[in-house]
C-alpha positions in Angstrom: 54.9 36.7 -17.5 53.3 33.7 -19.3 50.4 34.8 -21.5 47.8 32.5 -23.0 46.6 32.8 -26.5 42.9 33.7 -26.2 41.5 30.8 -28.3 43.7 28.3 -26.5 42.6 29.6 -23.1 39.0 29.2 -24.0 39.3 25.7 -25.5 41.6 24.1 -23.1 40.1 25.6 -19.9 36.5 25.3 -20.8 35.9 22.3 -22.9 33.5 22.6 -25.8 30.2 21.6 -27.5 29.8 20.0 -30.8 29.0 23.2 -32.7 32.0 25.0 -31.2 34.5 22.3 -32.0 33.0 21.8 -35.5 33.7 25.5 -36.2 37.3 25.0 -34.8 38.0 21.7 -36.5 40.0 23.1 -39.5 42.4 24.9 -37.1 42.4 22.6 -34.1 45.5 20.5 -35.0 47.6 23.6 -35.8 46.6 25.3 -32.5 47.6 22.2 -30.5 50.6 21.0 -32.4 53.9 20.4 -30.5 55.4 23.4 -32.2 52.5 25.7 -31.3 51.9 24.3 -27.8 54.5 22.0 -26.4 52.7 21.6 -23.2 49.9 19.6 -24.9 52.4 17.1 -26.3 54.1 16.8 -22.9 50.8 16.3 -21.1 49.6 13.8 -23.7 52.8 11.7 -23.2 52.1 11.5 -19.5 48.5 10.4 -20.1 49.7 7.7 -22.5 52.0 6.4 -19.8 49.0 6.0 -17.5 47.0 4.3 -20.3 49.9 1.8 -20.8 49.8 0.9 -17.1 46.1 0.1 -17.1 45.3 -1.2 -20.5 46.8 -4.6 -21.6 48.3 -4.8 -25.1 45.9 -5.2 -28.0 42.9 -4.3 -25.9 39.5 -3.1 -27.3 38.9 0.4 -26.0 36.2 3.0 -26.0 37.4 6.5 -26.4 35.0 9.3 -25.3 35.7 12.6 -27.1 38.3 11.5 -29.7 38.5 15.0 -31.3 40.7 14.9 -34.4 42.1 11.5 -33.4 45.6 12.2 -31.9 45.1 9.6 -29.1 43.3 7.3 -31.5 46.4 7.3 -33.8 48.8 6.6 -30.9 46.7 3.8 -29.4 46.1 2.0 -32.7 49.9 2.2 -33.4 50.3 0.2 -30.1 47.9 -2.5 -31.4 44.7 -1.5 -29.7 41.3 -1.6 -31.4 39.0 1.3 -30.7 35.4 2.6 -30.7 36.1 6.3 -31.0 33.3 8.7 -30.2 32.8 12.4 -30.6 29.7 14.6 -30.9 31.3 17.0 -33.4 31.0 15.7 -37.0 33.9 17.8 -38.4 36.3 16.7 -35.7 35.3 13.1 -36.3 35.8 13.5 -40.1 39.4 14.6 -39.5 40.0 11.7 -37.1 38.6 9.3 -39.7 40.9 10.8 -42.4 44.0 10.5 -40.2 43.4 6.8 -39.5 42.7 6.1 -43.2 45.9 8.0 -44.2 48.1 5.6 -42.1 46.2 2.5 -43.1 44.6 1.8 -39.7 40.9 2.6 -40.5 40.0 -1.0 -39.9 41.2 -0.7 -36.3 38.6 1.9 -35.4 34.8 2.2 -35.3 33.9 5.9 -35.3 30.6 7.0 -33.6 29.2 10.5 -33.8 28.0 10.8 -30.2 29.0 12.2 -26.9 28.9 10.2 -23.6 25.3 11.0 -22.8 23.9 10.0 -26.1 26.1 6.9 -26.3 24.8 5.8 -22.9 21.3 5.6 -24.4 22.4 3.8 -27.5 24.9 1.4 -26.0 22.5 -1.4 -25.1 21.5 -1.8 -28.7 25.2 -2.3 -29.7 25.6 -5.4 -27.6 29.3 -4.7 -27.0 31.7 -4.7 -24.1 35.2 -3.3 -24.1 38.3 -3.9 -22.1 38.7 -0.3 -21.1 37.3 3.2 -21.5 39.2 6.5 -21.6 38.6 10.2 -22.2 41.5 12.6 -22.6 41.6 16.4 -22.1 38.2 17.1 -20.6 35.4 16.1 -23.0 33.6 14.8 -19.9 33.5 18.3 -18.5 31.0 19.0 -21.3 28.6 16.6 -19.7 26.3 18.5 -17.4 25.7 15.3 -15.3 27.9 12.3 -14.7 24.9 10.0 -14.4 25.0 9.1 -18.1 28.7 8.5 -17.8 28.1 6.0 -15.0 25.4 4.2 -17.0 27.7 4.0 -20.0 30.6 2.6 -18.0 28.3 0.0 -16.3 27.2 -1.2 -19.7 30.5 -1.1 -21.5 32.9 -2.5 -18.9 33.1 -6.0 -17.6 34.2 -6.6 -14.0 37.9 -5.7 -13.8 37.7 -3.3 -16.8 39.1 0.1 -16.2 38.2 3.7 -17.0 40.8 6.5 -17.3 39.4 10.0 -17.3 41.4 13.2 -17.7 39.2 16.1 -16.5 39.3 19.7 -15.4 39.0 19.7 -11.6 37.6 22.5 -9.5 40.9 23.8 -8.2 44.0 24.8 -10.2 46.2 26.9 -7.9 48.6 28.1 -10.6 45.7 29.2 -12.9 44.3 31.3 -10.0 47.7 32.9 -9.3 48.6 33.6 -13.0 45.3 35.2 -13.8 45.2 37.2 -10.5 48.6 38.5 -11.4 47.2 39.6 -14.8 44.4 41.5 -13.1 41.7 39.0 -14.3 39.9 37.9 -11.1 36.8 36.5 -12.9 39.0 34.2 -15.0 41.1 33.3 -12.0 38.0 32.2 -10.0 35.9 30.7 -12.9 36.2 27.1 -11.6 34.3 28.0 -8.4 31.2 29.3 -10.2 28.0 27.2 -9.7 27.1 27.5 -13.4 30.2 27.7 -15.6 29.9 28.7 -19.2 32.3 27.8 -22.0 33.3 30.3 -24.7 35.1 28.6 -27.5 35.9 30.9 -30.4 32.7 32.8 -29.9 30.4 29.8 -29.2 29.1 29.7 -25.6 27.5 26.8 -23.8 27.3 25.4 -20.2 29.9 23.0 -18.8 31.0 21.7 -15.4 34.2 21.4 -13.4 34.4 18.0 -11.7 36.4 17.1 -8.7 37.5 13.7 -7.6 34.6 13.4 -5.1 32.2 14.2 -7.9 33.3 11.1 -9.8 33.5 9.0 -6.7 29.8 9.8 -5.8 28.6 9.5 -9.4 30.2 6.1 -10.1 29.2 4.7 -6.8 29.9 1.4 -5.3 30.2 -0.4 -8.6 33.6 1.2 -9.1 36.8 1.7 -7.1 39.3 4.4 -7.7 42.8 2.9 -8.2 44.9 5.9 -9.2 44.7 9.7 -9.0 47.3 12.0 -10.5 47.6 15.7 -11.1 48.5 17.0 -14.5 50.0 20.5 -14.8 50.1 21.4 -11.2 53.7 22.9 -11.2 53.5 23.3 -14.9 51.1 26.1 -16.0 47.7 25.3 -17.5 47.9 24.0 -21.1 46.6 27.3 -22.4 50.0 28.9 -21.5 51.9 26.4 -23.6 52.7 28.9 -26.5 54.7 31.0 -24.0 56.7 28.0 -22.9 57.6 27.1 -26.5 60.2 29.8 -26.2 61.5 28.6 -22.9 62.4 24.9 -23.3 64.7 24.8 -20.3 62.1 26.2 -18.0 59.5 23.8 -19.3 61.8 20.8 -18.7 62.5 21.9 -15.1 58.8 22.5 -14.4 57.9 19.2 -16.0 60.4 17.3 -13.7 58.9 19.0 -10.7 55.4 18.3 -11.9 56.3 14.6 -12.2 57.6 14.5 -8.6 54.4 15.9 -7.0 51.8 14.4 -9.4 50.8 11.4 -7.1 51.3 13.1 -3.7 48.4 13.0 -1.3 46.9 16.4 -0.9 48.2 17.5 -4.3 47.1 14.8 -6.7 43.5 16.2 -6.8 44.7 19.7 -7.9 46.0 21.1 -11.2 44.9 22.1 -14.7 43.7 18.5 -15.2 43.6 15.4 -13.1 43.9 11.8 -14.2 41.4 9.5 -12.6 41.5 5.7 -12.9 38.6 3.5 -11.8 38.1 -0.3 -11.9 34.7 -1.9 -12.5 33.9 -4.2 -9.5 
């Protein structure tokens, strides 16, 4: 049976606060490297395909929750300029060092803030961007989506797009795998009214957000233009280390995952979902 590494299960399934990720910063890239967890690299590639469809070349983008800068690196390599934000100073320091090491520091403005704090500060910046994105669930650390809506309204012009990759409320395979392991509390954690993250011993509240939560929060100023599941047939990202030893199985599951990702009735489920909205 597939088994998750404990720290990976906590981080990928429950998001994290600034203090938790600061404590993890020195080990983060090793834990989520393609060698340690090939599922993360596979999922990231699929997210980047979506970003390429919705963001024109050489756009100016706002990245919410940049972490250690893996997406930042990839997008600057494609010619984009970024404002990259993260509330964890040590994660941000590693992202800054990565961009400097490849000579692309001038393409990025780093900001030590999460979405909520940035929404309060954005009017003073006097900036708009072509697009906003957030990968692998930093927005699940926001206990309300109201600041996210305010930030998007301020940052995006009409026609600008937001791509969010979030942890939804229902992941059928997560439920099945943890029930099979005799862990019903973990299997049903997404249904709790008040979810709590435990990242490497650091605990804090978080939220699981479904598609309807974002539709309601963003309101009539935005229209959803794409919804895709991510890791619906594939297991949750936390089980990636087990699949590192089963490349043929992972390839077969990935092909099946791609076939069902956009199907009505299934595209709202999975370990993550990819949501794309356009500012009206």
